C-alpha positions as CSV (number, residue, x, y, z in Angstrom):
1,X,85.7,89.2,132.5
2,X,87.9,91.2,134.8
3,X,91.2,91.6,132.9
4,X,93.0,93.9,135.3
5,X,94.7,93.2,138.6
6,X,95.7,96.3,140.6
7,X,97.7,94.6,143.3
8,X,99.4,91.3,144.2
9,X,100.1,90.5,147.8
10,X,102.2,87.7,149.3
11,X,103.3,87.0,152.9
12,X,105.3,84.2,154.3
13,X,106.4,82.6,151.1
14,X,110.2,82.1,150.6
15,X,111.8,85.5,150.6
16,X,108.4,87.3,150.4
17,X,108.0,88.0,154.1
18,X,105.3,90.6,153.4
19,X,105.1,92.3,150.0
20,X,102.4,94.2,148.2
21,X,103.0,95.1,144.6
22,X,101.0,97.6,142.5
23,X,100.4,96.3,138.9
24,X,99.9,98.1,135.6
25,X,98.6,97.0,132.2
26,X,102.3,96.1,131.6
27,X,104.3,95.3,134.8
28,X,108.1,94.7,134.6
29,X,109.7,93.1,137.6
30,X,113.5,93.4,137.7
31,X,116.3,93.4,140.2
32,X,119.6,91.6,141.0
33,X,119.8,87.8,141.2
34,X,118.4,86.5,144.4
35,X,116.0,89.4,145.1
36,X,112.9,87.3,144.8
37,X,111.7,87.8,141.2
38,X,111.1,84.0,140.7
39,X,109.3,83.8,144.0
40,X,106.7,86.3,142.7
41,X,106.3,84.2,139.6
42,X,105.8,81.1,141.7
43,X,103.3,82.8,144.0
44,X,101.1,83.7,141.0
45,X,101.4,80.1,139.8
46,X,100.3,78.9,143.2
47,X,97.1,81.0,143.1
48,X,96.4,79.4,139.7
49,X,97.1,76.0,141.2
50,X,94.5,76.7,143.8
51,X,91.9,77.4,141.2
52,X,92.8,74.2,139.4
53,X,92.5,72.2,142.6
54,X,96.1,71.1,143.0
55,X,97.6,73.8,145.3
56,X,98.7,71.2,147.9
57,X,100.4,69.2,145.2
58,X,102.1,72.3,143.8
59,X,103.5,73.1,147.3
60,X,104.6,69.5,147.7
61,X,106.6,69.7,144.5
62,X,108.5,72.6,146.1
63,X,109.3,70.5,149.2
64,X,106.2,71.1,151.1
65,X,105.2,73.9,153.5
66,X,108.4,73.6,155.6
67,X,110.5,74.3,152.5
68,X,108.5,77.3,151.2
69,X,107.5,79.4,154.3
70,X,109.4,82.5,155.2
71,X,112.5,81.3,157.1
72,X,113.4,84.6,158.7
73,X,112.9,85.6,162.3
74,X,109.3,85.2,163.6
75,X,107.7,86.1,166.8
76,X,107.5,83.3,169.3
77,X,104.2,81.5,169.3
78,X,103.2,83.1,166.1
79,X,101.6,80.5,163.8
80,X,103.1,79.7,160.5
81,X,101.1,81.2,157.8
82,X,101.4,81.6,154.0
83,X,99.2,84.2,152.5
84,X,98.5,84.9,148.8
85,X,96.1,87.4,147.3
86,X,95.3,89.9,144.6
87,X,93.0,92.8,144.0
88,X,91.0,93.2,140.8
89,X,88.7,95.8,139.5
90,X,85.5,93.8,140.2
91,X,86.6,90.8,142.3
92,X,89.5,90.2,144.6
93,X,90.7,87.1,146.4
94,X,93.0,86.0,149.3
95,X,93.9,82.6,150.8
96,X,95.7,81.7,154.0
97,X,97.5,78.4,154.6
98,X,99.1,76.8,157.6
99,X,99.9,73.5,159.2
100,X,97.2,71.0,160.3
101,X,96.1,71.2,163.9
102,X,98.5,69.4,166.3
103,X,95.9,66.8,167.3
104,X,95.4,65.6,163.7
105,X,95.9,61.8,163.4
106,X,96.8,61.9,159.7
107,X,100.2,61.0,158.5
108,X,100.2,64.0,156.2
109,X,100.8,66.6,158.9
110,X,103.3,68.5,156.8
111,X,100.8,69.1,154.1
112,X,99.5,72.6,154.2
113,X,95.9,73.1,155.4
114,X,93.8,75.9,153.9
115,X,92.8,78.0,156.9
116,X,90.8,80.8,155.4
117,X,89.8,82.2,152.0
118,X,87.9,85.3,150.9
119,X,86.3,86.6,147.7
120,X,85.1,90.2,147.9
121,X,83.8,92.8,145.5
122,X,86.0,95.6,144.3
123,X,89.7,96.2,145.1
124,X,90.4,97.4,148.7
125,X,89.0,94.9,151.2
126,X,86.1,95.8,153.5
127,X,84.0,93.4,155.5
128,X,80.9,94.7,153.9
129,X,82.2,93.7,150.4
130,X,82.7,90.0,151.3
131,X,80.9,87.7,148.9
132,X,82.3,84.3,149.9
133,X,84.3,83.5,153.0
134,X,85.9,80.3,154.2
135,X,86.8,79.8,157.9
136,X,88.4,76.5,158.6
137,X,86.3,73.8,156.9
138,X,83.2,76.0,156.5
139,X,82.5,78.0,153.3
140,X,79.7,80.6,153.4
141,X,78.3,82.9,150.7
142,X,77.1,86.3,151.7
143,X,74.3,88.1,149.8
144,X,73.5,91.6,151.0
145,X,74.7,90.6,154.5
146,X,72.7,87.3,154.5
147,X,74.4,83.9,154.5
148,X,72.9,82.0,151.6
149,X,75.2,79.0,151.3
150,X,77.2,77.0,153.8
151,X,79.1,73.8,153.3
152,X,82.1,71.9,154.7
153,X,85.3,71.6,152.7
154,X,88.3,69.4,153.4
155,X,91.4,71.3,154.5
156,X,93.3,70.5,151.4
157,X,90.6,71.7,148.9
158,X,90.1,75.3,147.9
159,X,86.7,76.8,147.8
160,X,87.1,77.0,144.0
161,X,86.8,73.3,143.7
162,X,84.2,72.9,146.4
163,X,81.8,75.5,145.2
164,X,81.3,74.8,141.5
165,X,77.7,75.7,140.8
166,X,77.5,78.9,138.8
167,X,73.9,79.5,139.9
168,X,74.6,79.1,143.6
169,X,77.9,81.1,143.7
170,X,78.4,83.0,140.4
171,X,81.3,85.0,141.7
172,X,83.2,81.9,142.5
173,X,82.6,80.5,139.1
174,X,83.5,83.8,137.4
175,X,86.7,84.3,139.4
176,X,87.9,80.7,139.0
177,X,87.3,81.0,135.2
178,X,89.4,84.2,135.2
179,X,92.3,82.6,137.1
180,X,92.3,79.5,135.0
181,X,92.7,81.7,132.0
182,X,96.0,83.1,133.3
183,X,98.9,81.9,131.1
184,X,102.4,81.3,132.2
185,X,105.5,80.9,130.0
186,X,108.8,80.1,131.5
187,X,112.0,78.7,129.9
188,X,110.9,77.1,126.7
189,X,113.2,74.2,125.9
190,X,115.2,74.6,122.7
191,X,117.5,71.6,122.7
192,X,117.3,69.0,120.0
193,X,114.8,66.9,121.9
194,X,112.6,70.0,122.7
195,X,108.9,69.4,122.2
196,X,108.8,72.4,119.8
197,X,111.2,70.7,117.5
198,X,109.1,67.5,117.2
199,X,106.2,67.1,114.8
200,X,102.9,66.0,116.2
201,X,99.3,65.4,115.1
202,X,97.8,68.9,115.0
203,X,94.5,70.3,116.1
204,X,93.3,73.9,116.2
205,X,95.3,75.6,118.9
206,X,94.2,79.1,120.0
207,X,96.8,79.2,122.7
208,X,100.3,77.8,122.7
209,X,101.0,75.1,125.3
210,X,103.4,75.9,128.1
211,X,106.1,73.6,126.7
212,X,105.6,74.9,123.1
213,X,105.1,71.4,121.8
214,X,102.1,72.5,119.6
215,X,104.1,75.3,118.0
216,X,103.2,74.4,114.4
217,X,99.5,74.1,115.1
218,X,99.5,77.3,117.1
219,X,101.1,79.2,114.2
220,X,98.7,77.7,111.7
221,X,95.8,78.7,113.9
222,X,97.1,82.3,114.0
223,X,97.5,82.3,110.2
224,X,93.9,81.1,109.8
225,X,91.9,82.9,112.5
226,X,94.3,85.3,114.2
227,X,96.4,88.3,113.4
228,X,98.4,86.7,110.5
229,X,99.8,90.0,109.3
230,X,100.9,91.0,112.8
231,X,102.7,87.7,113.3
232,X,104.4,87.9,110.0
233,X,105.4,91.5,110.7
234,X,106.9,90.5,114.0
235,X,108.9,87.8,112.3
236,X,110.1,90.2,109.7
237,X,111.0,92.8,112.4
238,X,113.2,90.2,114.1
239,X,114.5,88.4,111.0
240,X,114.3,90.8,108.0
241,X,113.1,89.1,104.9
242,X,111.9,86.0,106.7
243,X,108.4,84.5,106.6
244,X,106.7,81.7,108.6
245,X,104.6,79.0,107.0
246,X,103.3,75.6,108.1
247,X,103.3,72.4,106.0
248,X,99.8,71.0,106.5
249,X,99.6,68.3,103.9
250,X,100.1,65.6,106.6
251,X,98.3,65.2,110.0
252,X,101.6,66.1,111.6
253,X,102.1,69.7,110.9
254,X,105.7,71.0,110.2
255,X,106.8,74.6,111.0
256,X,108.8,76.3,108.3
257,X,110.8,79.5,108.2
258,X,111.8,80.9,104.8
259,X,115.0,82.9,104.9
260,X,116.4,85.1,102.1
261,X,119.0,83.3,100.0
262,X,117.9,79.7,100.9
263,X,116.4,77.4,98.3
264,X,114.1,75.8,100.9
265,X,112.6,76.8,104.2
266,X,114.2,75.6,107.5
267,X,112.1,73.4,109.7
268,X,111.9,73.6,113.5
269,X,114.5,70.9,113.9
270,X,117.1,73.0,112.0
271,X,116.6,76.4,113.7
272,X,119.0,77.9,116.2
273,X,118.0,77.9,119.8
274,X,117.5,81.7,119.8
275,X,115.5,81.7,116.6
276,X,113.2,78.9,117.9
277,X,112.7,80.6,121.2
278,X,111.7,83.9,119.5
279,X,109.2,82.0,117.3
280,X,107.8,80.4,120.4
281,X,107.4,83.7,122.1
282,X,105.8,85.2,119.0
283,X,103.3,82.4,118.8
284,X,102.4,82.8,122.5
285,X,101.9,86.5,122.2
286,X,99.9,86.5,119.0
287,X,97.4,84.0,120.4
288,X,93.9,84.5,119.0
289,X,92.6,83.8,122.5
290,X,94.6,86.2,124.7
291,X,94.4,85.4,128.5
292,X,93.3,87.9,131.1
293,X,96.8,87.8,132.4
294,X,100.0,86.8,130.5
295,X,103.1,86.1,132.6
296,X,106.5,85.8,131.0
297,X,109.5,84.7,133.1
298,X,112.8,86.1,131.7
299,X,111.7,85.8,128.0
300,X,115.1,87.2,126.8
301,X,117.0,84.1,127.9
302,X,119.0,82.5,124.9
303,X,118.1,85.4,122.6
304,X,120.7,87.2,120.5
305,X,121.0,90.9,121.5
306,X,119.6,91.9,118.1
307,X,116.3,90.2,119.1
308,X,115.8,92.1,122.3
309,X,114.4,95.3,120.7
310,X,111.9,93.4,118.5
311,X,110.8,91.4,121.6
312,X,110.2,94.5,123.5
313,X,108.0,95.9,120.7
314,X,106.2,92.6,120.5
315,X,105.4,92.5,124.2
316,X,104.4,96.1,124.3
317,X,101.9,95.6,121.5
318,X,100.3,92.7,123.3
319,X,100.1,94.7,126.5
320,X,97.7,97.1,124.7
321,X,95.2,94.2,124.5
322,X,95.6,92.3,127.8
323,X,97.5,92.6,131.1
324,X,101.1,91.4,130.9
325,X,103.6,90.7,133.6
326,X,107.3,90.3,132.6
327,X,110.1,89.3,134.9
328,X,113.3,90.5,133.1
329,X,117.0,91.2,133.7
330,X,118.2,92.5,130.4
331,X,118.6,96.3,130.5
332,X,117.7,96.8,126.9
333,X,114.5,94.8,127.2
334,X,113.5,96.7,130.4
335,X,114.2,100.0,128.8
336,X,112.2,99.1,125.7
337,X,109.2,98.0,127.8
338,X,109.4,101.1,130.0
339,X,108.7,103.2,126.9
340,X,105.2,101.7,126.5
341,X,102.2,103.6,128.0
342,X,100.9,102.1,131.2
343,X,104.2,100.3,132.0
344,X,105.0,100.0,135.7
345,X,108.5,99.0,136.7
346,X,109.1,97.2,140.0
347,X,112.8,97.0,141.0
348,X,113.1,94.5,143.9
349,X,115.8,94.5,146.5
350,X,116.7,92.1,149.3
351,X,117.0,93.4,152.9
352,X,117.9,91.1,155.8
353,X,116.8,88.1,153.7
354,X,113.4,89.6,152.7
355,X,112.3,90.9,149.3
356,X,111.3,94.6,149.4
357,X,110.1,97.2,147.0
358,X,112.1,100.4,147.9
359,X,110.3,103.7,148.0
360,X,106.9,102.3,149.0
361,X,105.1,104.8,151.3
362,X,102.7,104.0,154.1
363,X,99.8,104.9,151.7
364,X,101.2,102.6,149.0
365,X,101.2,99.7,151.5
366,X,97.8,100.6,152.8
367,X,96.3,100.0,149.3
368,X,96.1,96.3,150.3
369,X,94.9,94.9,153.6
370,X,94.8,91.2,154.4
371,X,91.2,90.4,155.3
372,X,92.2,88.5,158.5
373,X,94.0,91.6,159.7
374,X,91.4,94.2,158.6
């Protein structure tokens, strides 16, 4: 499985007029408020939504295409286009969306239509490397320059959902599996009604859910088949003398944190917001089934300053095993992550309404070419 992306490219999405970002094994995205960090997080999530088959629904939840396309100055008569893409070591992908044709009779004219898609071998795009191409409603597979598969696809469906046979198009199946393996964690709830504070019937959980509701099951899974010593070490690093356990005598597992000086362990319902959030992050990062890409959006939120350095060490350790993307604003967390080998820091700025990465050279930008423009 391809576990390394070299570039992410976005054009025409919110403040991302045209941006290409180089990625490392650990990528830290930072910048002032309003520079576009969250838009990058959403753009990655949109690519994942396309692999799941609900890209149009994901855009609709943001207000539809009119609400998300680049709102800056555009050339007259230039069609509205939203482009998303990434380059990987073995397989790369790009998608282009726009409005339906003006002569469409459907009432859903504001829904985005998928205009073109590409899957190609290697990182930099070249027409000879194209494996699968979608033009309008037609998807074709190329094999040594020969078209082996052609089928029609509705404008609201990605080729990932239309081409599902691993024997007919193994590269589509492989890339879709990789993208579906990406994991996103953003703003765990820690209020009294948060899913992580509630007990629930437990099943083996090799990866923590996005809402953290299966925290106790995820911790018990790590204790049984994962890096139990590493998890307990990370807890002790953040909370000296503390140890995690799970009450498993009932079908509804209960998380427990034993603290020095207390006669009984504290349960999830009793933990402070910051403590619970750190435990959620630790369970996510010590997953026995690490994803090919792990994306954390401002994980330092609600954490006490004393927990920032342990969090940086925790994230850095995981980045040695899989690719990690962190959107951060805390200077101490950023500095701690920058000490890790392979860390790439991207400091975004906003110029005339557009998100930019200062210091990029022509050669840097040339590392990515949109297939339609190549």
